C-alpha positions in Angstrom: 15.5 -5.6 -10.8 14.8 -1.9 -10.8 14.6 -0.9 -14.9 13.1 1.3 -17.2 9.5 0.5 -17.1 10.3 -0.3 -13.5 12.7 1.9 -11.3 11.5 2.0 -8.1 12.1 -1.0 -5.3 8.8 -1.9 -3.3 8.7 -4.3 0.0 5.5 -5.7 1.0 4.3 -6.5 4.5 1.0 -8.0 6.0 -0.2 -6.9 9.9 -0.2 -10.0 11.9 -3.2 -11.7 13.4 -4.1 -10.7 16.8 -4.9 -13.8 18.5 -6.6 -12.4 21.9 -10.3 -12.2 21.8 -12.7 -9.9 23.2 -12.2 -5.8 24.0 -8.4 -4.8 22.6 -7.0 -1.7 22.3 -5.9 -0.3 19.3 -2.7 -0.5 18.5 -2.2 0.8 14.5 -0.2 0.2 12.1 3.1 -0.5 12.7 6.2 -1.8 11.3 6.8 -4.0 14.4 3.6 -6.1 13.4 4.0 -6.3 10.4 5.1 -9.9 9.0 7.4 -9.7 4.9 5.7 -10.8 2.0 8.3 -9.5 -0.6 11.7 -7.0 -0.4 13.5 -5.7 -3.4 10.4 -6.2 -6.1 10.5 -3.2 -9.0 7.6 -1.4 -9.3 6.3 1.8 -11.0 4.9 4.1 -8.1 1.9 6.6 -10.4 -0.9 9.4 -8.8 -4.0 8.0 -9.5 -7.7 9.9 -9.9 -7.8 11.4 -6.5 -10.3 9.8 -3.4 -13.3 11.0 -1.6 -12.9 14.6 0.1 -11.7 14.8 3.2 -14.3 13.9 5.7 -13.2 17.0 8.0 -13.3 19.8 5.8 -11.2 21.8 7.1 -9.3 25.0 5.1 -6.3 23.1 4.5 -7.7 20.1 3.2 -6.6 18.8 0.1 -9.3 18.3 -2.8 -9.2 15.2 -2.2 -7.5 11.5 -0.7 -4.1 10.3 -2.2 -4.6 7.8 -4.4 -1.5 5.9 -6.1 -1.2 3.3 -8.1 1.5 0.8 -7.7 2.5 -1.4 -10.2 4.6 -4.8 -10.4 4.9 -8.5 -11.3 3.9 -11.1 -8.9 2.3 -13.7 -8.7 -1.8 -14.2 -8.4 -2.7 -13.8 -5.3 0.7 -12.7 -3.5 -0.7 -9.1 -2.2 -3.9 -8.7 -0.8 -6.6 -5.6 0.6 -5.0 -4.4 4.1 -1.3 -5.1 3.0 1.3 -2.8 3.1 3.8 -1.3 0.6 6.7 0.4 1.3 8.8 2.2 -1.3 12.3 3.1 -1.6 11.9 5.8 -0.1 10.2 4.9 3.0 6.7 5.7 2.1 4.2 3.8 3.9 0.8 3.1 1.0 -2.3 0.8 1.9 -3.5 -1.1 -0.7 -6.9 -0.7 -1.3 -7.6 -3.4 -4.1 -5.9 -5.3 -6.0 -5.7 -6.3 -9.9 -4.4 -8.9 -11.4 -3.9 -9.2 -15.3 -1.5 -11.7 -17.7 1.0 -9.4 -16.9 1.0 -7.1 -14.0 -0.4 -6.6 -11.0 -1.6 -3.7 -10.3 -2.6 -2.3 -7.3 -4.5 0.8 -6.0 -3.7 2.4 -2.6 -3.4 4.8 -0.2 -0.5 7.2 1.4 -0.1 6.3 5.3 0.6 9.5 7.3 0.0 10.3 10.6 
């Protein structure tokens, strides 16, 4: 339930395993190929330290990649690296790492952009 400490709502999904063998065409990260792990989870989303500078080094590039800290309560092991977290505004984040504390799970994630 969304509350003062956790004012946002998130859903967590995981990419389905591809049973095909051999070279496959790139299919991208799409919602159509994801299984739902949890929905309606109250969370806090805040900017974390900036990531590495973009490799392309274009004039319009930001100083660093966007890295976000997403804090919520779920049992140990529910979230894994590479899972997708979708917030109540439709933003999608890919989990870089998940840390389980005694009270909360804290994920560092990168905003997925096209």
